[in-house]
MOPAC internal coordinates of N, CA, C and O (Angstrom, degrees):
PM7 1SCF
backbone

  N    0.0000 0     0.00 0     0.00 0    0    0    0
  C    1.4518 1     0.00 0     0.00 0    1    0    0
  C    1.5498 1   109.67 1     0.00 0    2    1    0
  O    1.2310 1   121.74 1   136.73 1    3    2    1
  N    1.3204 1   114.28 1   -43.27 1    3    2    1
  C    1.4685 1   117.53 1   179.62 1    5    3    2
  C    1.5020 1   112.99 1   -63.74 1    6    5    3
  O    1.2310 1   120.80 1   142.94 1    7    6    5
  N    1.3550 1   116.08 1   -37.06 1    7    6    5
  C    1.4662 1   119.62 1   177.17 1    9    7    6
  C    1.5015 1   110.82 1   -64.01 1   10    9    7
  O    1.2310 1   119.54 1   140.14 1   11   10    9
  N    1.3283 1   118.48 1   -39.86 1   11   10    9
  C    1.4733 1   122.44 1   177.09 1   13   11   10
  C    1.5167 1   110.54 1   -64.18 1   14   13   11
  O    1.2310 1   120.26 1   139.05 1   15   14   13
  N    1.2957 1   117.12 1   -40.95 1   15   14   13
  C    1.4644 1   120.18 1  -179.73 1   17   15   14
  C    1.5499 1   110.26 1   -67.97 1   18   17   15
  O    1.2310 1   120.78 1   145.72 1   19   18   17
  N    1.3122 1   116.12 1   -34.28 1   19   18   17
  C    1.4609 1   117.57 1  -179.53 1   21   19   18
  C    1.5502 1   111.27 1   -71.88 1   22   21   19
  O    1.2310 1   119.27 1   161.80 1   23   22   21
  N    1.3048 1   118.99 1   -18.20 1   23   22   21
  C    1.4635 1   122.51 1   176.48 1   25   23   22
  C    1.5274 1   109.63 1   -68.79 1   26   25   23
  O    1.2310 1   119.37 1   160.71 1   27   26   25
  N    1.2990 1   118.80 1   -19.29 1   27   26   25
  C    1.4963 1   121.18 1   176.86 1   29   27   26
  C    1.5223 1   108.35 1   -61.10 1   30   29   27
  O    1.2310 1   119.79 1   147.20 1   31   30   29
  N    1.3274 1   118.01 1   -32.80 1   31   30   29
  C    1.4298 1   120.36 1  -179.95 1   33   31   30
  C    1.5343 1   112.82 1   -64.70 1   34   33   31
  O    1.2310 1   119.48 1   152.21 1   35   34   33
  N    1.3225 1   118.60 1   -27.79 1   35   34   33
  C    1.4279 1   123.13 1   174.79 1   37   35   34
  C    1.4921 1   111.44 1   -66.00 1   38   37   35
  O    1.2310 1   121.00 1   137.84 1   39   38   37
  N    1.3488 1   115.70 1   -42.16 1   39   38   37
  C    1.4717 1   120.70 1  -178.63 1   41   39   38
  C    1.5180 1   111.62 1   -77.93 1   42   41   39
  O    1.2310 1   120.14 1   133.75 1   43   42   41
  N    1.3485 1   117.33 1   -46.25 1   43   42   41
  C    1.4711 1   119.62 1  -174.54 1   45   43   42
  C    1.5154 1   108.48 1  -154.85 1   46   45   43
  O    1.2310 1   120.99 1   -66.36 1   47   46   45
  N    1.3437 1   115.71 1   113.64 1   47   46   45
  C    1.4617 1   117.85 1   179.32 1   49   47   46
  C    1.5456 1   110.09 1   -72.82 1   50   49   47
  O    1.2310 1   120.47 1   156.14 1   51   50   49
  N    1.3181 1   116.70 1   -23.86 1   51   50   49
  C    1.4552 1   118.73 1   176.48 1   53   51   50
  C    1.5675 1   110.82 1   -66.39 1   54   53   51
  O    1.2310 1   121.08 1   138.47 1   55   54   53
  N    1.2880 1   115.54 1   -41.53 1   55   54   53
  C    1.4983 1   119.78 1   179.44 1   57   55   54
  C    1.4984 1   109.04 1   -66.88 1   58   57   55
  O    1.2310 1   120.14 1   140.19 1   59   58   57
  N    1.3437 1   117.35 1   -39.81 1   59   58   57
  C    1.4514 1   120.41 1   179.01 1   61   59   58
  C    1.5180 1   111.50 1   -65.21 1   62   61   59
  O    1.2310 1   119.75 1   136.45 1   63   62   61
  N    1.3353 1   118.08 1   -43.55 1   63   62   61
  C    1.4703 1   121.20 1   175.99 1   65   63   62
  C    1.5330 1   110.55 1   -61.32 1   66   65   63
  O    1.2310 1   119.49 1   140.96 1   67   66   65
  N    1.3038 1   118.58 1   -39.04 1   67   66   65
  C    1.4597 1   121.83 1   178.33 1   69   67   66
  C    1.4955 1   111.43 1   -62.49 1   70   69   67
  O    1.2310 1   119.26 1   137.41 1   71   70   69
  N    1.3245 1   119.02 1   -42.59 1   71   70   69
  C    1.4291 1   121.66 1  -179.43 1   73   71   70
  C    1.5056 1   110.56 1   -67.71 1   74   73   71
  O    1.2310 1   120.09 1   136.26 1   75   74   73
  N    1.3132 1   117.43 1   -43.74 1   75   74   73
  C    1.4311 1   122.66 1  -179.47 1   77   75   74
  C    1.5403 1   110.68 1   -64.29 1   78   77   75
  O    1.2310 1   120.40 1   135.32 1   79   78   77
  N    1.3139 1   116.85 1   -44.68 1   79   78   77
  C    1.4878 1   118.79 1  -179.86 1   81   79   78
  C    1.5205 1   110.31 1   -70.68 1   82   81   79
  O    1.2310 1   119.22 1   147.06 1   83   82   81
  N    1.2949 1   119.10 1   -32.94 1   83   82   81
  C    1.4704 1   121.53 1   178.67 1   85   83   82
  C    1.5587 1   109.98 1   -66.36 1   86   85   83
  O    1.2310 1   121.00 1   136.93 1   87   86   85
  N    1.3130 1   115.70 1   -43.07 1   87   86   85
  C    1.4455 1   119.38 1   178.12 1   89   87   86
  C    1.5453 1   111.99 1   -65.05 1   90   89   87
  O    1.2310 1   121.31 1   140.66 1   91   90   89
  N    1.3192 1   115.10 1   -39.34 1   91   90   89
  C    1.4605 1   119.22 1  -179.15 1   93   91   90
  C    1.5228 1   111.11 1   -70.89 1   94   93   91
  O    1.2310 1   119.41 1   139.32 1   95   94   93
  N    1.3180 1   118.73 1   -40.68 1   95   94   93
  C    1.4150 1   122.67 1   177.64 1   97   95   94
  C    1.5406 1   111.01 1   -62.82 1   98   97   95
  O    1.2310 1   120.92 1   139.13 1   99   98   97
  N    1.3308 1   115.85 1   -40.87 1   99   98   97
  C    1.4646 1   119.47 1  -179.33 1  101   99   98
  C    1.5205 1   110.42 1   -66.96 1  102  101   99
  O    1.2310 1   120.56 1   143.07 1  103  102  101
  N    1.3552 1   116.54 1   -36.93 1  103  102  101
  C    1.4566 1   121.03 1   177.49 1  105  103  102
  C    1.5299 1   109.54 1   -64.90 1  106  105  103
  O    1.2310 1   119.62 1   133.45 1  107  106  105
  N    1.3053 1   118.33 1   -46.55 1  107  106  105
  C    1.4702 1   122.51 1  -178.35 1  109  107  106
  C    1.5273 1   110.29 1   -66.07 1  110  109  107
  O    1.2310 1   119.35 1   141.46 1  111  110  109
  N    1.3125 1   118.85 1   -38.54 1  111  110  109
  C    1.4827 1   119.76 1   177.40 1  113  111  110
  C    1.5087 1   110.89 1   -64.19 1  114  113  111
  O    1.2310 1   120.20 1   141.83 1  115  114  113
  N    1.3652 1   117.22 1   -38.17 1  115  114  113
  C    1.4835 1   116.34 1   177.02 1  117  115  114
  C    1.4989 1   111.76 1   -64.74 1  118  117  115
  O    1.2310 1   120.69 1   143.03 1  119  118  117
  N    1.3466 1   116.29 1   -36.97 1  119  118  117
  C    1.4815 1   118.73 1   176.19 1  121  119  118
  C    1.5426 1   110.74 1   -66.43 1  122  121  119
  O    1.2310 1   120.57 1   137.06 1  123  122  121
  N    1.3224 1   116.51 1   -42.94 1  123  122  121
  C    1.4383 1   120.15 1  -176.02 1  125  123  122
  C    1.4771 1   112.56 1   -62.54 1  126  125  123
  O    1.2310 1   119.51 1   143.74 1  127  126  125
  N    1.3154 1   118.54 1   -36.26 1  127  126  125
  C    1.4536 1   122.20 1   177.88 1  129  127  126
  C    1.5454 1   111.31 1   -59.09 1  130  129  127
  O    1.2310 1   121.49 1   132.28 1  131  130  129
  N    1.3334 1   114.75 1   -47.72 1  131  130  129
  C    1.4646 1   120.47 1  -179.48 1  133  131  130
  C    1.5238 1   110.82 1   -66.36 1  134  133  131
  O    1.2310 1   120.47 1   134.43 1  135  134  133
  N    1.3474 1   116.70 1   -45.57 1  135  134  133
  C    1.4883 1   119.71 1  -176.38 1  137  135  134
  C    1.5642 1   107.07 1   -65.96 1  138  137  135
  O    1.2310 1   118.95 1   139.30 1  139  138  137
  N    1.2883 1   119.61 1   -40.70 1  139  138  137
  C    1.4476 1   120.53 1   178.84 1  141  139  138
  C    1.4950 1   112.29 1   -61.35 1  142  141  139
  O    1.2310 1   119.98 1   137.17 1  143  142  141
  N    1.3407 1   117.64 1   -42.83 1  143  142  141
  C    1.4453 1   121.40 1   175.06 1  145  143  142
  C    1.5182 1   114.64 1   -60.66 1  146  145  143
  O    1.2310 1   121.15 1   141.89 1  147  146  145
  N    1.3341 1   115.41 1   -38.11 1  147  146  145
  C    1.4330 1   120.31 1   177.92 1  149  147  146
  C    1.5382 1   112.10 1   -69.60 1  150  149  147
  O    1.2310 1   120.48 1   138.83 1  151  150  149
  N    1.3407 1   116.69 1   -41.17 1  151  150  149
  C    1.4757 1   120.04 1   178.29 1  153  151  150
  C    1.5249 1   108.52 1   -66.23 1  154  153  151
  O    1.2310 1   120.36 1   139.32 1  155  154  153
  N    1.3003 1   116.91 1   -40.68 1  155  154  153
  C    1.4764 1   120.95 1   179.71 1  157  155  154
  C    1.5489 1   109.93 1   -61.38 1  158  157  155
  O    1.2310 1   120.87 1   137.74 1  159  158  157
  N    1.3235 1   115.95 1   -42.26 1  159  158  157
  C    1.4644 1   120.11 1  -179.79 1  161  159  158
  C    1.5310 1   110.33 1   -70.62 1  162  161  159
  O    1.2310 1   119.49 1   145.00 1  163  162  161
  N    1.3373 1   118.59 1   -35.00 1  163  162  161
  C    1.4523 1   121.79 1   177.64 1  165  163  162
  C    1.5343 1   112.15 1   -59.82 1  166  165  163
  O    1.2310 1   121.04 1   142.53 1  167  166  165
  N    1.3374 1   115.62 1   -37.47 1  167  166  165
  C    1.4575 1   120.33 1  -177.70 1  169  167  166
  C    1.5131 1   112.81 1   -87.78 1  170  169  167
  O    1.2310 1   119.40 1   174.86 1  171  170  169
  N    1.3282 1   118.75 1    -5.14 1  171  170  169
  C    1.4592 1   121.33 1   173.88 1  173  171  170
  C    1.5216 1   109.26 1   -88.35 1  174  173  171
  O    1.2310 1   120.96 1    -2.99 1  175  174  173
  N    1.2720 1   115.76 1   177.01 1  175  174  173
  C    1.4958 1   121.25 1  -179.30 1  177  175  174
  C    1.5192 1   112.49 1   -85.46 1  178  177  175
  O    1.2310 1   119.68 1   178.61 1  179  178  177
  N    1.3290 1   118.23 1    -1.39 1  179  178  177
  C    1.4751 1   120.64 1  -178.17 1  181  179  178
  C    1.4914 1   110.55 1   -72.87 1  182  181  179
  O    1.2310 1   120.58 1   -34.94 1  183  182  181
  N    1.3314 1   116.49 1   145.06 1  183  182  181
  C    1.4351 1   121.93 1   177.78 1  185  183  182
  C    1.5617 1   106.87 1   -85.17 1  186  185  183
  O    1.2310 1   121.48 1   -41.99 1  187  186  185
  N    1.3230 1   114.78 1   138.01 1  187  186  185
  C    1.4697 1   121.36 1   179.31 1  189  187  186
  C    1.5124 1   107.38 1  -102.75 1  190  189  187
  O    1.2310 1   121.91 1   -50.91 1  191  190  189
  N    1.3434 1   113.95 1   129.09 1  191  190  189
  C    1.4805 1   119.41 1   175.80 1  193  191  190
  C    1.4875 1   108.68 1   -85.92 1  194  193  191
  O    1.2310 1   120.02 1   -79.60 1  195  194  193
  N    1.3519 1   117.56 1   100.40 1  195  194  193
  C    1.4599 1   121.61 1  -176.22 1  197  195  194
  C    1.5346 1   110.57 1   -77.37 1  198  197  195
  O    1.2310 1   122.01 1   -23.53 1  199  198  197
  N    1.2892 1   113.76 1   156.47 1  199  198  197
  C    1.4781 1   120.88 1   177.01 1  201  199  198
  C    1.5061 1   108.40 1   -84.35 1  202  201  199
  O    1.2310 1   120.16 1    17.92 1  203  202  201
  N    1.3108 1   117.30 1  -162.08 1  203  202  201
  C    1.4341 1   122.62 1  -179.10 1  205  203  202
  C    1.5175 1   115.97 1   -69.26 1  206  205  203
  O    1.2310 1   119.70 1   163.92 1  207  206  205
  N    1.3236 1   118.18 1   -16.08 1  207  206  205
  C    1.4709 1   121.05 1  -174.70 1  209  207  206
  C    1.5196 1   108.02 1  -134.42 1  210  209  207
  O    1.2310 1   119.83 1   -48.46 1  211  210  209
  N    1.3246 1   117.93 1   131.54 1  211  210  209
  C    1.4403 1   122.91 1   178.80 1  213  211  210
  C    1.5210 1   110.34 1  -148.28 1  214  213  211
  O    1.2310 1   120.24 1   -24.78 1  215  214  213
  N    1.2824 1   117.15 1   155.22 1  215  214  213
  C    1.4335 1   122.18 1   175.91 1  217  215  214
  C    1.5348 1   115.03 1   -87.22 1  218  217  215
  O    1.2310 1   122.00 1   178.23 1  219  218  217
  N    1.3361 1   113.78 1    -1.77 1  219  218  217
  C    1.4557 1   119.74 1   176.10 1  221  219  218
  C    1.5062 1   109.95 1    69.29 1  222  221  219
  O    1.2310 1   121.33 1    44.85 1  223  222  221
  N    1.3281 1   115.07 1  -135.15 1  223  222  221
  C    1.5079 1   118.78 1  -176.65 1  225  223  222
  C    1.5113 1   112.70 1   -72.28 1  226  225  223
  O    1.2310 1   119.92 1   162.66 1  227  226  225
  N    1.3585 1   117.76 1   -17.34 1  227  226  225
  C    1.4825 1   119.97 1   178.83 1  229  227  226
  C    1.5223 1   111.74 1   -81.85 1  230  229  227
  O    1.2310 1   119.98 1   168.79 1  231  230  229
  N    1.3130 1   117.64 1   -11.21 1  231  230  229
  C    1.4891 1   121.69 1  -176.26 1  233  231  230
  C    1.5044 1   111.02 1   -61.90 1  234  233  231
  O    1.2310 1   119.55 1   139.32 1  235  234  233
  N    1.3119 1   118.46 1   -40.68 1  235  234  233
  C    1.4818 1   120.49 1  -177.75 1  237  235  234
  C    1.5322 1   110.70 1   -63.26 1  238  237  235
  O    1.2310 1   119.77 1   141.98 1  239  238  237
  N    1.3154 1   118.04 1   -38.02 1  239  238  237
  C    1.4672 1   121.94 1   178.95 1  241  239  238
  C    1.5172 1   110.32 1   -70.72 1  242  241  239
  O    1.2310 1   119.33 1   140.64 1  243  242  241
  N    1.2989 1   118.88 1   -39.36 1  243  242  241
  C    1.4765 1   120.89 1   174.32 1  245  243  242
  C    1.4902 1   111.30 1   -64.15 1  246  245  243
  O    1.2310 1   119.14 1   139.79 1  247  246  245
  N    1.3466 1   119.24 1   -40.21 1  247  246  245
  C    1.4674 1   121.46 1   179.08 1  249  247  246
  C    1.5230 1   111.65 1   -67.86 1  250  249  247
  O    1.2310 1   119.87 1   141.51 1  251  250  249
  N    1.3282 1   117.86 1   -38.49 1  251  250  249
  C    1.4855 1   118.58 1   178.86 1  253  251  250
  C    1.4976 1   110.48 1   -69.63 1  254  253  251
  O    1.2310 1   120.05 1   142.55 1  255  254  253
  N    1.3561 1   117.50 1   -37.45 1  255  254  253
  C    1.4522 1   119.72 1   176.11 1  257  255  254
  C    1.5112 1   109.99 1   -63.33 1  258  257  255
  O    1.2310 1   120.29 1   137.31 1  259  258  257
  N    1.3540 1   117.04 1   -42.69 1  259  258  257
  C    1.4962 1   120.25 1   179.55 1  261  259  258
  C    1.5202 1   109.96 1   -63.01 1  262  261  259
  O    1.2310 1   119.00 1   143.09 1  263  262  261
  N    1.3589 1   119.51 1   -36.91 1  263  262  261
  C    1.4674 1   121.12 1   175.52 1  265  263  262
  C    1.5138 1   111.14 1   -62.67 1  266  265  263
  O    1.2310 1   120.61 1   132.82 1  267  266  265
  N    1.2971 1   116.45 1   -47.18 1  267  266  265
  C    1.4790 1   120.31 1   179.87 1  269  267  266
  C    1.5227 1   112.85 1   -61.82 1  270  269  267
  O    1.2310 1   121.23 1   134.73 1  271  270  269
  N    1.3174 1   115.25 1   -45.27 1  271  270  269
  C    1.4560 1   119.21 1   179.55 1  273  271  270
  C    1.5541 1   111.60 1   -67.45 1  274  273  271
  O    1.2310 1   119.71 1   139.27 1  275  274  273
  N    1.2908 1   118.16 1   -40.73 1  275  274  273
  C    1.4696 1   122.54 1   178.36 1  277  275  274
  C    1.5299 1   110.96 1   -64.27 1  278  277  275
  O    1.2310 1   119.87 1   138.30 1  279  278  277
  N    1.3016 1   117.86 1   -41.70 1  279  278  277
  C    1.4808 1   119.29 1   176.86 1  281  279  278
  C    1.5133 1   110.94 1   -65.19 1  282  281  279
  O    1.2310 1   120.10 1   139.54 1  283  282  281
  N    1.3225 1   117.42 1   -40.46 1  283  282  281
  C    1.4593 1   122.30 1   177.76 1  285  283  282
  C    1.5278 1   109.33 1   -60.16 1  286  285  283
  O    1.2310 1   119.47 1   133.46 1  287  286  285
  N    1.3106 1   118.61 1   -46.54 1  287  286  285
  C    1.4758 1   123.39 1   179.63 1  289  287  286
  C    1.5236 1   110.07 1   -60.94 1  290  289  287
  O    1.2310 1   120.95 1   132.30 1  291  290  289
  N    1.3652 1   115.79 1   -47.70 1  291  290  289
  C    1.4591 1   119.27 1  -176.32 1  293  291  290
  C    1.5161 1   113.96 1   -66.54 1  294  293  291
  O    1.2310 1   120.55 1   156.57 1  295  294  293
  N    1.3793 1   116.55 1   -23.43 1  295  294  293
  C    1.4773 1   119.64 1   176.50 1  297  295  294
  C    1.5238 1   110.49 1   -79.82 1  298  297  295
  O    1.2310 1   120.70 1   133.71 1  299  298  297
  N    1.3519 1   116.28 1   -46.29 1  299  298  297
  C    1.4338 1   117.59 1  -168.87 1  301  299  298
  C    1.5436 1   115.42 1   -95.08 1  302  301  299
  O    1.2310 1   119.21 1   164.57 1  303  302  301
  N    1.3153 1   119.11 1   -15.43 1  303  302  301
  C    1.4598 1   120.41 1  -179.71 1  305  303  302
  C    1.5095 1   111.59 1   -66.93 1  306  305  303
  O    1.2310 1   117.05 1   140.86 1  307  306  305
  N    1.3170 1   123.22 1   -39.14 1  307  306  305
  C    1.4790 1   120.35 1  -178.67 1  309  307  306
  C    1.5267 1   114.36 1   -75.92 1  310  309  307
  O    1.2310 1   119.64 1  -175.84 1  311  310  309
  N    1.3237 1   118.30 1     4.16 1  311  310  309
  C    1.4634 1   119.12 1   177.25 1  313  311  310
  C    1.5330 1   111.02 1   -65.07 1  314  313  311
  O    1.2310 1   119.73 1   -31.24 1  315  314  313
  N    1.3435 1   118.12 1   148.76 1  315  314  313
  C    1.4700 1   118.09 1   176.43 1  317  315  314
  C    1.4972 1   110.50 1   -63.16 1  318  317  315
  O    1.2310 1   121.03 1   -26.38 1  319  318  317
  N    1.3796 1   115.64 1   153.62 1  319  318  317
  C    1.4340 1   122.39 1  -176.20 1  321  319  318
  C    1.5413 1   112.40 1   -93.53 1  322  321  319
  O    1.2310 1   119.80 1   172.20 1  323  322  321
  N    1.3286 1   117.98 1    -7.80 1  323  322  321
  C    1.4408 1   120.34 1  -178.00 1  325  323  322
  C    1.5473 1   109.51 1  -131.37 1  326  325  323
  O    1.2310 1   122.95 1   -25.38 1  327  326  325
  N    1.3753 1   111.96 1   154.62 1  327  326  325
  C    1.4589 1   117.62 1   175.75 1  329  327  326
  C    1.5087 1   106.27 1  -125.96 1  330  329  327
  O    1.2310 1   117.32 1   -34.38 1  331  330  329
  N    1.2862 1   122.70 1   145.62 1  331  330  329
  C    1.4752 1   127.05 1    -0.04 1  333  331  330
  C    1.5355 1   108.52 1   -74.60 1  334  333  331
  O    1.2310 1   121.73 1   -25.09 1  335  334  333
  N    1.2984 1   114.29 1   154.91 1  335  334  333
  C    1.4681 1   122.68 1  -178.56 1  337  335  334
  C    1.5448 1   109.02 1   -81.70 1  338  337  335
  O    1.2310 1   121.96 1   -56.69 1  339  338  337
  N    1.3134 1   113.86 1   123.31 1  339  338  337
  C    1.4510 1   120.84 1   176.92 1  341  339  338
  C    1.5234 1   107.76 1  -125.58 1  342  341  339
  O    1.2310 1   120.46 1    -2.98 1  343  342  341
  N    1.3216 1   116.73 1   177.02 1  343  342  341
  C    1.4621 1   119.65 1   179.23 1  345  343  342
  C    1.5304 1   110.15 1   -70.29 1  346  345  343
  O    1.2310 1   120.68 1   157.81 1  347  346  345
  N    1.2999 1   116.30 1   -22.19 1  347  346  345
  C    1.5132 1   120.09 1  -178.98 1  349  347  346
  C    1.5157 1   110.44 1   -77.19 1  350  349  347
  O    1.2310 1   119.69 1   137.93 1  351  350  349
  N    1.3502 1   118.19 1   -42.07 1  351  350  349
  C    1.4703 1   118.90 1  -175.08 1  353  351  350
  C    1.5443 1   112.80 1  -101.24 1  354  353  351
  O    1.2310 1   119.81 1  -171.36 1  355  354  353
  N    1.3187 1   117.96 1     8.64 1  355  354  353
  C    1.4622 1   121.81 1   179.54 1  357  355  354
  C    1.5153 1   110.59 1   -67.04 1  358  357  355
  O    1.2310 1   118.69 1   -39.87 1  359  358  357
  N    1.3102 1   120.10 1   140.13 1  359  358  357
  C    1.4662 1   123.41 1   176.21 1  361  359  358
  C    1.5116 1   106.65 1   -92.12 1  362  361  359
  O    1.2310 1   121.44 1   -67.55 1  363  362  361
  N    1.3625 1   114.86 1   112.45 1  363  362  361
  C    1.4599 1   119.66 1  -176.17 1  365  363  362
  C    1.5367 1   110.45 1   -97.50 1  366  365  363
  O    1.2310 1   120.39 1  -157.65 1  367  366  365
  N    1.3251 1   116.86 1    22.35 1  367  366  365
  C    1.5044 1   118.55 1   177.23 1  369  367  366
  C    1.4922 1   113.45 1   -61.17 1  370  369  367
  O    1.2310 1   119.79 1   139.48 1  371  370  369
  N    1.3332 1   118.00 1   -40.52 1  371  370  369
  C    1.4645 1   118.63 1  -179.30 1  373  371  370
  C    1.5374 1   112.67 1   -68.05 1  374  373  371
  O    1.2310 1   120.79 1   145.28 1  375  374  373
  N    1.3395 1   116.10 1   -34.72 1  375  374  373
  C    1.4494 1   120.24 1   176.80 1  377  375  374
  C    1.5357 1   111.19 1   -66.42 1  378  377  375
  O    1.2310 1   120.75 1   136.21 1  379  378  377
  N    1.3507 1   116.18 1   -43.79 1  379  378  377
  C    1.4731 1   118.95 1   179.26 1  381  379  378
  C    1.5376 1   110.06 1   -68.08 1  382  381  379
  O    1.2310 1   119.94 1   140.42 1  383  382  381
  N    1.2878 1   117.72 1   -39.58 1  383  382  381
  C    1.4637 1   121.68 1   178.16 1  385  383  382
  C    1.5197 1   111.41 1   -61.19 1  386  385  383
  O    1.2310 1   120.05 1   134.49 1  387  386  385
  N    1.3258 1   117.50 1   -45.51 1  387  386  385
  C    1.4633 1   123.24 1   177.85 1  389  387  386
  C    1.5338 1   110.72 1   -61.76 1  390  389  387
  O    1.2310 1   120.68 1   139.68 1  391  390  389
  N    1.3260 1   116.30 1   -40.32 1  391  390  389
  C    1.4719 1   120.44 1  -179.16 1  393  391  390
  C    1.5613 1   108.10 1   -65.59 1  394  393  391
  O    1.2310 1   119.67 1   135.27 1  395  394  393
  N    1.3178 1   118.24 1   -44.73 1  395  394  393
  C    1.4627 1   121.17 1  -178.09 1  397  395  394
  C    1.5233 1   110.79 1   -65.13 1  398  397  395
  O    1.2310 1   119.99 1   138.04 1  399  398  397
  N    1.3331 1   117.63 1   -41.96 1  399  398  397
  C    1.4552 1   121.14 1   176.43 1  401  399  398
  C    1.5333 1   112.65 1   -64.22 1  402  401  399
  O    1.2310 1   120.49 1   137.78 1  403  402  401
  N    1.3159 1   116.67 1   -42.22 1  403  402  401
  C    1.4863 1   121.18 1   176.32 1  405  403  402
  C    1.5196 1   110.23 1   -61.87 1  406  405  403
  O    1.2310 1   120.69 1   135.82 1  407  406  405
  N    1.3521 1   116.28 1   -44.18 1  407  406  405
  C    1.4977 1   119.34 1  -179.64 1  409  407  406
  C    1.5182 1   108.77 1   -64.43 1  410  409  407
  O    1.2310 1   119.23 1   139.49 1  411  410  409
  N    1.3462 1   119.07 1   -40.51 1  411  410  409
  C    1.4638 1   120.02 1  -179.34 1  413  411  410
  C    1.5343 1   111.50 1   -65.00 1  414  413  411
  O    1.2310 1   120.25 1   138.48 1  415  414  413
  N    1.3163 1   117.12 1   -41.52 1  415  414  413
  C    1.4774 1   120.18 1   179.56 1  417  415  414
  C    1.5075 1   110.79 1   -64.59 1  418  417  415
  O    1.2310 1   120.37 1   134.04 1  419  418  417
  N    1.3448 1   116.90 1   -45.96 1  419  418  417
  C    1.4878 1   118.71 1   178.63 1  421  419  418
  C    1.5378 1   109.46 1   -63.16 1  422  421  419
  O    1.2310 1   119.43 1   138.13 1  423  422  421
  N    1.3326 1   118.69 1   -41.87 1  423  422  421
  C    1.4267 1   120.47 1  -179.21 1  425  423  422
  C    1.5448 1   111.87 1   -64.63 1  426  425  423
  O    1.2310 1   120.83 1   146.82 1  427  426  425
  N    1.3309 1   116.01 1   -33.18 1  427  426  425
  C    1.4642 1   119.99 1   178.45 1  429  427  426
  C    1.5388 1   110.12 1   -64.54 1  430  429  427
  O    1.2310 1   121.49 1   131.99 1  431  430  429
  N    1.3274 1   114.75 1   -48.01 1  431  430  429
  C    1.4713 1   119.44 1  -178.08 1  433  431  430
  C    1.5085 1   114.79 1   -70.24 1  434  433  431
  O    1.2310 1   119.74 1   148.21 1  435  434  433
  N    1.3406 1   118.11 1   -31.79 1  435  434  433
  C    1.4429 1   122.55 1  -179.54 1  437  435  434
  C    1.5681 1   111.93 1   -83.51 1  438  437  435
  O    1.2310 1   120.31 1   140.83 1  439  438  437
  N    1.3328 1   117.01 1   -39.17 1  439  438  437
  C    1.4449 1   119.23 1  -170.63 1  441  439  438
  C    1.5169 1   113.20 1  -129.40 1  442  441  439
  O    1.2310 1   120.37 1   133.66 1  443  442  441
  N    1.3182 1   116.91 1   -46.34 1  443  442  441
  C    1.4441 1   122.43 1  -167.75 1  445  443  442
  C    1.4897 1   115.93 1   -62.66 1  446  445  443
  O    1.2310 1   118.91 1   136.64 1  447  446  445
  N    1.3170 1   119.68 1   -43.36 1  447  446  445
  C    1.4694 1   120.09 1  -176.96 1  449  447  446
  C    1.5136 1   113.84 1   -69.22 1  450  449  447
  O    1.2310 1   121.04 1   163.53 1  451  450  449
  N    1.3537 1   115.62 1   -16.47 1  451  450  449
  C    1.4758 1   118.92 1   176.07 1  453  451  450
  C    1.5268 1   111.43 1   -89.51 1  454  453  451
  O    1.2310 1   120.07 1   158.08 1  455  454  453
  N    1.2823 1   117.47 1   -21.92 1  455  454  453
  C    1.5014 1   122.13 1  -173.66 1  457  455  454
  C    1.4779 1   111.23 1  -102.09 1  458  457  455
  O    1.2310 1   119.20 1   140.16 1  459  458  457
  N    1.3402 1   119.14 1   -39.84 1  459  458  457
  C    1.4732 1   122.94 1  -171.37 1  461  459  458
  C    1.4861 1   109.90 1   -71.97 1  462  461  459
  O    1.2310 1   119.94 1   -49.40 1  463  462  461
  N    1.3398 1   117.72 1   130.60 1  463  462  461
  C    1.4550 1   121.43 1  -179.87 1  465  463  462
  C    1.5358 1   112.04 1  -108.58 1  466  465  463
  O    1.2310 1   120.68 1   163.69 1  467  466  465
  N    1.3237 1   116.30 1   -16.31 1  467  466  465
  C    1.4810 1   120.21 1   178.43 1  469  467  466
  C    1.5271 1   111.03 1    83.75 1  470  469  467
  O    1.2310 1   120.82 1    -9.54 1  471  470  469
  N    1.3226 1   116.05 1   170.46 1  471  470  469
  C    1.4711 1   120.60 1   179.70 1  473  471  470
  C    1.5065 1   110.48 1   -75.16 1  474  473  471
  O    1.2310 1   121.74 1   -24.95 1  475  474  473
  N    1.2997 1   114.28 1   155.05 1  475  474  473
  C    1.4726 1   121.58 1   174.82 1  477  475  474
  C    1.5117 1   109.07 1   -84.58 1  478  477  475
  O    1.2310 1   121.07 1   -42.60 1  479  478  477
  N    1.2917 1   115.56 1   137.40 1  479  478  477
  C    1.4555 1   120.06 1   177.25 1  481  479  478
  C    1.5448 1   109.13 1  -108.82 1  482  481  479
  O    1.2310 1   121.49 1   -48.46 1  483  482  481
  N    1.3315 1   114.75 1   131.54 1  483  482  481
  C    1.4403 1   119.93 1   175.10 1  485  483  482
  C    1.5049 1   107.10 1  -101.28 1  486  485  483
  O    1.2310 1   121.04 1   -56.81 1  487  486  485
  N    1.3263 1   115.61 1   123.19 1  487  486  485
  C    1.4353 1   119.39 1  -176.66 1  489  487  486
  C    1.5539 1   108.54 1  -102.11 1  490  489  487
  O    1.2310 1   121.52 1   -52.70 1  491  490  489
  N    1.3144 1   114.70 1   127.30 1  491  490  489
  C    1.4686 1   120.59 1   178.52 1  493  491  490
  C    1.5170 1   106.35 1   -88.88 1  494  493  491
  O    1.2310 1   119.06 1   -65.65 1  495  494  493
  N    1.3375 1   119.41 1   114.35 1  495  494  493
  C    1.4456 1   121.50 1  -178.57 1  497  495  494
  C    1.5534 1   112.29 1   -66.06 1  498  497  495
  O    1.2310 1   118.59 1   158.75 1  499  498  497
  N    1.3239 1   120.30 1   -21.25 1  499  498  497
  C    1.4549 1   120.46 1  -179.90 1  501  499  498
  C    1.5229 1   111.50 1   -72.76 1  502  501  499
  O    1.2310 1   120.06 1   161.68 1  503  502  501
  N    1.3483 1   117.49 1   -18.32 1  503  502  501
  C    1.4643 1   121.16 1   178.31 1  505  503  502
  C    1.5063 1   112.60 1   -86.76 1  506  505  503
  O    1.2310 1   119.83 1   174.24 1  507  506  505
  N    1.3361 1   117.93 1    -5.76 1  507  506  505
  C    1.4448 1   121.45 1   177.07 1  509  507  506
  C    1.5041 1   112.43 1    79.25 1  510  509  507
  O    1.2310 1   119.56 1  -158.88 1  511  510  509
  N    1.3613 1   118.44 1    21.12 1  511  510  509
  C    1.4413 1   118.12 1  -177.85 1  513  511  510
  C    1.4229 1   115.32 1  -125.02 1  514  513  511
  O    1.2310 1   120.10 1   180.00 1  515  514  513

């Protein structure tokens, strides 16, 4: 599949760049959602149950830096790679990403929230939760 996708570069480097930047922006947005939720929870009064490894007091600075860097990448990655910008060499990754997000939001409100039940949680009574 990857070899077939790389053949797009033979036909149009603009299309290949759009696909690569779309995938990268989507990946960074998925990271940013989780990092934002963690930073938000760090600044609230809720206690966080940490795993076996943590950065301690430096973790909040690393998370804020990751948010800033991720936002920077998500803004500048969909820019066109050539100048002057024309309809042929324009990077449409941001347009496609916005369409997919809009479609997902509309689908959630029309169908998803009625159908989706979420994962099952098994609660271990010995942990007190």
